[in-house]
N, C-alpha and C positions, 0 to 999 in steps of 0.2 A: 657535374653540377646540373641539377634539376633546371631547365629553360623556363625561366619565370615569365618569358614572353609568350608562352603558350597561353591561349585564351582560356582553355580549361583549367590549368594550373592557377592563372591569375584569377579566374573566377573563384574558386575554392580558398585561395589564401585570402581574397578579400572578405568572404562570407565569414572565415573564422575570424578575422579581425573586426568586423563590423558586430558580429555577434557577440564577442567578448566585451566590446565597448558598449553595446547597447546593455548588458547586464551588469555594466561597471565592474568587470574584472580585468586585471592587468594583461596587457598583450603577452606578457611573458609567462602566463599561467601554464603549467605543464600539460600536455596534450597527449591523451591515450587513444591510439587508434585500434578499432576492432579489426585485426588483420587475418581474414579468413585464407588469403592467398588467391582469391578470385580476382577477376579483373577489376571491379568496382573498388575493392579495398586495396589493390595494388596501386590503382591511380591516385587514390586518397592519401597512401602513404607517401607518394612522390610529391604530393602538393604539400603534405606536412613537413617533409624535408625541406622544401623551398621556402615554407614559411620559417622553419627554425633558421635558415640563412639569413632571412630579412629581419627577424626580430630576436633571434638568440634564446629561444624558449627551448626547456627540456621536453623531449618527446619520446613516447615509449609505444611498441606494438605489442599487443596481446593476442595470441592465438588460442582459441577455445577447442582442444580435441575432444570431440563427443565419441570417439571411438566406435562410430557406426559404419564407418566404411574400411574395406581393406587397404585403402590407399592413404587412410589418416595419417600414418607415421611418415610416409613419402611427402605429404602436405607439410607436416611440421618441419621436416628438414629442409623444404624449399623455403618456406617463410623465414627460418632462422638464417639460411645463407643470405637472402635478400637483405634482411635487417644488418646483417654483418657487413654487406657491402655498403650500405648507406650509413653505416655507424649510428644505428638506432637500437637501443635497449630493447632486447626480445624476452617476451615472458610466454611461457606455454602452460595452459590448464588443462589437466585431463580431468574430465566430469563424467559422471554416471547418469544416464538418461534412462527414465522409467520407461519401458517398451511393452508394458502390460496392455492388454487389449482394450481396456477400459480408458485408457489415456491416448490423448492426441500427441502423436510422435512430434508434429511440428511444434506444439504448444510446449510440451516438455523440454524439447531441445532448445527453443528459444528461452524458457524460463532459466534453465541452468546456465546457459550462455550468458544472459545478462548478469545473472547472480556473480558469476565469475568476472566480468568486465567491471561492474560496480565495484567489486571488492577491492581491485587494483586502484581504482580511481579514488576510493576512499583512503587507501593507505598512503597515496603521495598527493592528495588534495588536487587531483588532475580533472579535466574536462574529457569526457568520452566523446570520441568522433566516430560516426557511423557512416557508411558509404552507401546509402540508400539514395535513389535517384527517382527520376519523374515517373518512370514506369513501374517503380515499387510503389509510389504514391497512389497510382491508378489501380494497382492490384488491391491495396489496402482499401479504398473507397469502395471498389466493387465487392469486395469481401464482406464489408459494412452493410452495404446494401442488401446483400444476400441473407445478413443476419437481423435485418429489419431494425438497424441502428437509427438513432435520431442524430440531430445535428452535431453532437460531440462526436459520435462515432465517425460521420461522414466529414468531419474535419481532418480524418486521417492521420498523419504523421506531422507533427510540428518540426520547423528547422531548429528551434531553440525550446527544450522542455527541460524539466528538472524531475529526476526520479530520485525521491528522498532529497538529500542534500547535494546530490550530484548533478552537475549540469551536463546534459546530453545535447550535441549539435549534430545536424546533418547538413553540412555545407554543399552536398551534391544535390540536393533535392530537387532543384529546377532544372538540373542538367538531363539531357536525353541519352538513352543507352547507347544509341548509335555513335554519338560524338564521343562518349567515353571510350569505346571500343576503337574508334578511329584513332583517337590520340594514342591509345595503348599499343597499336599497331604501328603507327608512325615512329613512335620512340623505341620500337623493339623491345617493349617491356615483357617479362616472363611471368605467367601467372598459371594457376592450376584450374580444372575445371572439375566440378563436383558432379559425379554421375547421378547423384540423386535429384539433381535439377531437372532430369528427364523423366521421373516418375510422376506420372499424372494422377497417381492416387492422392497425392497431396493437393488440396484445393489450390494453393497459390501457384504450384506448377502447372496445374490444370488451365488455370486462367492465363499464365505466362505463355505456355506452349501452344494451346488451342484456340483461345478466344481473342486475347488482346492482339495477335498478328491480324485478325480479320478485321477488328475494330480500327486498328490503325491504318490499315489499308483503304477502309472506307472513309475514315476521318483522321487525316494525318496530325491534326492539331488537337487530338483528344486529351493527350496528356497535360498540354497547357491549360485547355479549358476546364478540365476536371481539377487540376491544380488549383486554378482560380476558384472554383466552386468550394473547394475543401478550406481554402484561406477564408472566404465569406462565411463558411459554416463556423470555423474556428472564431471569428470575430463575434458573430451572434452567440455562440455558446459561451465565450468569456462573459459577455454582458449579461446573459441570462444567469450563468453561475454566481457572478457578483450579487446579483438581487437575491438569488436563491440562498446564499451564504448569510445575507442580511435577515432573510425570513427565519433560516435555520436558528441564527443566534437569537433571535426573538422567542422562538419556540422552545429553546432548550433550556431545561430547568438545570440540568448538569450533563456530564457528557454521556450518561447513560439513561437520560430520562427526557422525554418530550412531553410539552404541554398539549394534552389532547384538545383542550378547548381552544386554544389559539391556532393550532394545526388544522382543527376542523373549520375554523372561521374562514381559512384561506381558499381561493379557487382551487379545484381539483388539479390542475396542472401545476400550480405552486406547491400543493401538497406533496404531490410526486417528486418535484425537485428538491423539497426539503428533506424528503426520505432518502434519496441519493445522496445529498450532501452528508446526511448522518452516516450512511455507511462508507463514505470516502473518509470522513473524520475518524472512524474506527478502522480504517487500513482494511476494509473488506471490498470485495467486489460488489458493484451497485445490483440491485435486485432486478429480475427481469420485469417486463411490463406486467406479467401475470402476477408475480409475487408482489410487485408495488401495489397491484389492485387488492390482493388480499390483505395488505397491511393497512391500507387506506379503509378497507371495509370494517376493520375492526372499530374504528372511531364511532361507527353507528351501533354497535353493540348495546345490550342492555346495561344498565349501570352497574349491575352486581355480576356481570359476566366478566370472565377472564380469557378471552379467546387468544390464541398464539399462532405465530407462523414459525416453522423449524427452519434451521439452516445448518450447515456443516459445523459451524462454529458455535453455535447455541441457538436462542430463540429471540423473538420480538413478542413481548407479551403486553397486552392492554389490561391494565389494572387501575382502578379508581379513575377511569377516564382519561391515564395518561399511557403512552407507550414506554415500555422498559427495554432496555438492551441487557440481556441475560446470557453470558457466555457459559459454555460447558464447565461443570466443575472439574477442576484439574487437582484437586487435594482433598483429602478425607476430612471431615469434621470431627474431632474428638468429642466423646461425651463427657470427659472429665481431664481436666488439665491442672497440674500443681503450678503455681506461680511463686517465684522468688521475690521476697519483699525487697523493694528498692532497685530492683533490677528490670530492664525491659525484656518483654517476651513477645516474640512474634506471633501473630495470629495470622496465618496465610489465607484463610479463606475469608477474612475481612479485610486483607491487604493492609494490615496496620500493625502498630506496636502498642503494648499496654504495660503501664508500670504502676503498680501500686506501693505506697509509702503509708507508714503509720508513725504518728509524733511519739507516742508512749507504747512502744512495742514491748510486749511480754516474750520471754524465751520460748514459751509453747504456743505463739501465735501461728496459725497456718492459713494461707490464702490459696484459693482455688477456684476455677471456674467450671460451671456446666452448661452443656447445651442441650436442646430439645427438652426444655423444662415447661412445656406449655401448661401443665396442670399445676404448677406451683403458684401459690396464693400469695400476691404482693401488694403493698400499698408504696406507690412513688411518693417522693417527699413533697411534692405539690398537691398531692390527691386527698380528698376527703374520705375515701372509702378504699377497701381492698376488694380486688378481683383476681381470679385467675389470669395468668400470663396471657393466655390465648384471647382473654377477653380485652385486654390491654392491646394486643395487637390490633384489634379491630378498631379500637378508639385512636389508636396512633397511626393507623392505615399503613402497617407495615405489610409489604408484598408478601404472599403466602410463601414465594420459594425462599424467602431469606429467614423466615421464622424459626426453622430448625437450627439455624446456625447463629442465633441471638445468644451470646453467653451471659449467664448470670454468674456475678462474683460472690463468692462466699467467704467469711472472715470466720474461721472457728466453726465452720458449718452452718453459720447463719447467713442468709441472703442479705447482702448490704447494698448492692448496685447491679445494673446490667448495662450492656452496651448495645444501643438499638440506633440504626442509621448513622453510625459514626459519632455518636454522642453519648456521655455518660449520664445515666439516670440514677440517682440515689434513692435508696428505700428507707422506708420508716420502720422502726426509730433508726436514724442514722448512727453509724459507729462513730464515737469520737475519735477525732485526729487521723481519720483516714482520708486519704487523698488518691484519686483513681485518674490517671492521665492515659487518654488513647490518642495516638496520633495515625491518622490515615497516611498511607505511602504518598 
């Protein structure tokens, strides 16, 4: 039985219980331990076993096998044995890490590891527990300083955070590494040593092995003071993020369009915060300082200019004074498509469904749609004149990158309507008894 009287174990158990209470989760919520087999996760597992004895919660241990070490299979066997001894349900995930030269091995391994851990948590509705401690927080803050991060980055790792819908907790974040090792040795726990931790080619290892020991020798309380600074940065960042979200909501015309006039009226620092909030809302990494500067510079472009900034996922384009979020095309736009009367047809490039019905249908009636019809002369039902479709695009201020995909609906080869910016526009003369319903996803 795990000695709950140990200050280390008691601290971890209390942090788990307090954190669950703070976020209004039951104390019996399933707990998922990220179990590498190293000393930190080994002590965490011991604490979670003690938590189970006190609160009766289901617990799981997940070991992610990256396959990067010749000892990886030995580590798996060690972790499985320790879990069997503690009657903990054990899961092993074998993952593939992209080791190409253009990728950061650290970043890629971390990404696939988190994906595996979060997958288990999502399946069982559990909370993910990580064994990071005070020195890990110090390393994180130093790395963020190296990257030129702002308050959000300097906040380091939070003790309680959400990744998507999954709650992630770090109940050892205020514990010193020396205390963790001392407890493990006193209790004669068994753990594994990852030889890659000695490879100083990795930034985090370089800090851990070469820099931080000198810093702690000079300033023994540095982990505590840096941890306190990280907490202060987190508090400030949260306040700023709340205000930025309010400005973002005010500037947002829809998920993919920002009001350039409202955004431009804000002080420049708040403009940058709104841009970052926009990227977060889209699930993308926030732009760098230079990229943010490029985005904001588009606000001052000439009225008829359409500057853009490119990203891997697509572009941000300034059009008609507003900023548009334009993702890369993932499907081809058909030039012509036959439609079945009375049935829904999906238009993937418009992310929606169209259905055409006719009250007095003739047996030989046919309905189709055509795209890229800019030179078609049409007369919308509320218009007094006819113009080429490309001229109406200018009147309606349809962004140029959307124009080729605007579908014109034909009944028996006569244009009767078109779908523009998610709405149906009927044409003159309106065909009797026809109804066109377009529903965006």
